[in-house]
C-alpha positions as a Markdown table, in Angstrom:
| # | Residue | x | y | z |
|---|---|---|---|---|
| 1 | Met | 0.0 | 0.0 | -0.2 |
| 2 | Ala | 1.4 | 3.3 | -1.3 |
| 3 | Tyr | 1.3 | 6.3 | 1.4 |
| 4 | Val | 1.4 | 8.7 | -1.3 |
| 5 | Asp | 0.6 | 8.9 | -4.5 |
| 6 | Gln | 0.9 | 10.9 | -8.0 |
| 7 | Ala | -1.7 | 13.4 | -7.2 |
| 8 | Ala | -0.2 | 14.0 | -3.9 |
| 9 | Leu | 3.4 | 14.8 | -5.6 |
| 10 | Val | 1.9 | 17.1 | -7.7 |
| 11 | Ser | 0.5 | 18.7 | -5.0 |
| 12 | Arg | 3.8 | 18.9 | -3.1 |
| 13 | Phe | 6.3 | 19.6 | -5.9 |
| 14 | Gly | 4.4 | 20.6 | -9.0 |
| 15 | Glu | 3.4 | 19.2 | -12.1 |
| 16 | Asp | 6.4 | 20.7 | -14.0 |
| 17 | Glu | 8.7 | 19.1 | -11.5 |
| 18 | Leu | 7.2 | 15.7 | -11.9 |
| 19 | Arg | 7.0 | 15.9 | -15.9 |
| 20 | Ala | 10.8 | 16.5 | -15.9 |
| 21 | Leu | 11.4 | 13.8 | -13.4 |
| 22 | Ala | 9.1 | 11.0 | -15.2 |
| 23 | Pro | 8.5 | 12.2 | -18.6 |
| 24 | Asp | 5.9 | 9.8 | -20.6 |
| 25 | Gly | 7.2 | 11.0 | -24.0 |
| 26 | Asn | 4.2 | 13.0 | -25.2 |
| 27 | Gly | 4.6 | 16.0 | -22.5 |
| 28 | Gly | 3.0 | 14.2 | -19.7 |
| 29 | Ile | 3.7 | 12.5 | -16.5 |
| 30 | Asp | 4.6 | 8.8 | -16.9 |
| 31 | Ala | 2.1 | 7.4 | -14.0 |
| 32 | Gly | 4.1 | 3.8 | -14.0 |
| 33 | Thr | 7.3 | 5.5 | -13.0 |
| 34 | Val | 5.7 | 7.6 | -10.0 |
| 35 | Gln | 4.0 | 4.9 | -8.8 |
| 36 | Arg | 7.0 | 2.5 | -9.0 |
| 37 | Ala | 8.7 | 5.4 | -6.8 |
| 38 | Cys | 5.5 | 5.3 | -4.4 |
| 39 | Asp | 5.9 | 1.8 | -3.9 |
| 40 | Asp | 9.3 | 1.8 | -3.3 |
| 41 | Ala | 9.1 | 4.8 | -0.8 |
| 42 | Ala | 6.2 | 3.0 | 1.2 |
| 43 | Gly | 8.2 | -0.2 | 0.8 |
| 44 | Glu | 11.2 | 1.6 | 2.6 |
| 45 | Ile | 8.7 | 2.8 | 5.4 |
| 46 | Asp | 7.2 | -0.2 | 6.0 |
| 47 | Gly | 10.7 | -1.9 | 6.5 |
| 48 | Arg | 11.5 | 0.4 | 9.0 |
| 49 | Leu | 8.7 | 0.6 | 11.0 |
| 50 | Ala | 8.1 | -3.1 | 11.0 |
| 51 | Ala | 11.5 | -3.8 | 12.4 |
| 52 | Ala | 10.3 | -1.7 | 15.6 |
| 53 | Gly | 7.5 | -3.6 | 15.6 |
| 54 | Ile | 4.9 | -1.5 | 14.3 |
| 55 | Glu | 2.1 | -3.0 | 12.4 |
| 56 | Thr | 2.2 | -2.2 | 8.7 |
| 57 | Pro | 0.8 | -1.1 | 6.0 |
| 58 | Met | -0.5 | 1.5 | 8.5 |
| 59 | Ala | -4.1 | 2.5 | 7.9 |
| 60 | Pro | -5.3 | 5.4 | 8.5 |
| 61 | Val | -1.9 | 7.0 | 7.2 |
| 62 | Pro | -0.5 | 9.6 | 9.7 |
| 63 | Gly | 0.4 | 12.8 | 8.1 |
| 64 | Ala | 4.0 | 12.6 | 8.9 |
| 65 | Ile | 4.0 | 9.0 | 7.2 |
| 66 | Ser | 2.0 | 10.7 | 4.1 |
| 67 | Ala | 4.7 | 13.7 | 4.1 |
| 68 | Ile | 8.2 | 11.4 | 4.4 |
| 69 | Ala | 6.6 | 9.1 | 1.8 |
| 70 | Ala | 6.6 | 12.3 | -0.7 |
| 71 | Asp | 10.1 | 13.1 | 0.3 |
| 72 | Ile | 11.2 | 9.5 | -0.4 |
| 73 | Ala | 9.4 | 9.0 | -3.5 |
| 74 | Arg | 10.4 | 12.4 | -4.9 |
| 75 | Tyr | 14.3 | 11.3 | -4.1 |
| 76 | Arg | 13.8 | 8.0 | -6.0 |
| 77 | Leu | 12.4 | 9.9 | -8.9 |
| 78 | Tyr | 15.5 | 12.3 | -9.1 |
| 79 | Asp | 17.7 | 8.8 | -9.7 |
| 80 | Asp | 21.3 | 9.8 | -10.0 |
| 81 | Gln | 20.5 | 13.7 | -10.6 |
| 82 | Val | 19.5 | 14.6 | -7.1 |
| 83 | Ser | 19.8 | 18.1 | -5.7 |
| 84 | Asp | 21.3 | 19.0 | -2.2 |
| 85 | Ala | 17.9 | 19.9 | -1.2 |
| 86 | Val | 16.0 | 17.0 | -2.3 |
| 87 | Lys | 18.9 | 14.8 | -0.7 |
| 88 | Gly | 18.4 | 16.8 | 2.6 |
| 89 | Arg | 15.0 | 16.1 | 2.8 |
| 90 | Tyr | 15.5 | 12.2 | 2.3 |
| 91 | Asp | 18.2 | 12.2 | 4.8 |
| 92 | Asp | 15.5 | 14.0 | 7.2 |
| 93 | Ala | 13.0 | 11.2 | 6.4 |
| 94 | Met | 15.6 | 8.9 | 6.9 |
| 95 | Arg | 16.0 | 10.3 | 10.6 |
| 96 | Phe | 12.7 | 10.3 | 11.0 |
| 97 | Leu | 12.1 | 7.0 | 10.5 |
| 98 | Leu | 15.2 | 6.0 | 12.7 |
| 99 | Gly | 13.6 | 7.9 | 15.6 |
| 100 | Val | 10.4 | 6.1 | 15.3 |
| 101 | Ser | 12.1 | 2.9 | 15.4 |
| 102 | Arg | 13.9 | 4.0 | 18.5 |
| 103 | Gly | 10.7 | 4.9 | 20.4 |
| 104 | Asp | 11.8 | 8.7 | 20.1 |
| 105 | Ile | 8.9 | 9.7 | 18.0 |
| 106 | Lys | 5.9 | 8.5 | 18.2 |
| 107 | Leu | 3.3 | 8.3 | 15.6 |
| 108 | Gly | -0.1 | 10.0 | 16.4 |
| 109 | Arg | -3.2 | 7.5 | 15.7 |
| 110 | Ala | -6.6 | 8.3 | 14.8 |
| 111 | Ala | -9.2 | 8.3 | 17.4 |
| 112 | Ala | -10.6 | 5.3 | 15.9 |
| 113 | Glu | -7.9 | 3.4 | 16.5 |
| 114 | Ala | -7.4 | 4.3 | 20.1 |
| 115 | Pro | -7.5 | 1.2 | 22.3 |
| 116 | Ser | -10.9 | -0.1 | 23.3 |
| 117 | Ser | -11.6 | -1.1 | 26.9 |
| 118 | Ala | -11.3 | -4.9 | 27.6 |
| 119 | Gly | -15.0 | -5.4 | 28.0 |
| 120 | Asp | -18.2 | -4.2 | 30.3 |
| 121 | Val | -17.5 | -3.9 | 34.1 |
| 122 | Gln | -19.4 | -6.4 | 36.2 |
| 123 | Phe | -20.1 | -6.5 | 39.7 |
| 124 | Asn | -20.7 | -9.4 | 41.8 |
| 125 | Asp | -21.8 | -8.7 | 45.3 |
| 126 | Ser | -23.1 | -12.2 | 46.3 |
| 127 | Arg | -20.0 | -13.1 | 48.2 |
| 128 | Arg | -18.2 | -11.5 | 51.0 |
| 129 | Val | -14.7 | -11.0 | 50.6 |
| 130 | Phe | -14.0 | -9.5 | 54.0 |
| 131 | Thr | -15.8 | -11.0 | 56.9 |
| 132 | Gly | -14.9 | -8.3 | 59.4 |
| 133 | Gly | -12.6 | -10.4 | 61.3 |
| 134 | Gly | -9.6 | -8.2 | 60.1 |
| 135 | Phe | -7.1 | -9.5 | 57.3 |
C-alpha cells in the first residue's frame, strides 16, 4: 500500500517537476514511473517501521508518514541527479524513521484506533470477601 500517490506529489512539488522527473514522451507524466517510486517509498517505510514492531501497512496513514513518503518518492524519482535540497529532505525522512524505530518519536493514531476497553465492568456482590474479622 502506497502512502503517497501521484496527485499528492503534484500537489507538493508541482506538475512541472514531476513531468521533468518522469516524462511519458508526450509531454505528460509517466504514471508507472511515479507509482514505482511511491511503492518503493512505502516499502522503505514499512521495512523500517516493521523492524520497530509497528504493524504495517498503516491505515489510516498519519500525516507525517504521508509527508516523508512524498520526500522519499521524490528522491527515488531524481535517481542520480538529486539536488542538495532533495537529498536533505530524504536524509531528514530517514532520521525521522530512525527516531520512530528507536521509540523517540511516536506516530499519532486516529481516534478510531484508540485502544478500546477490555469489556464491560461487572459487579458481583453475592459473596463477602472481608468478614469483618480483620485481614
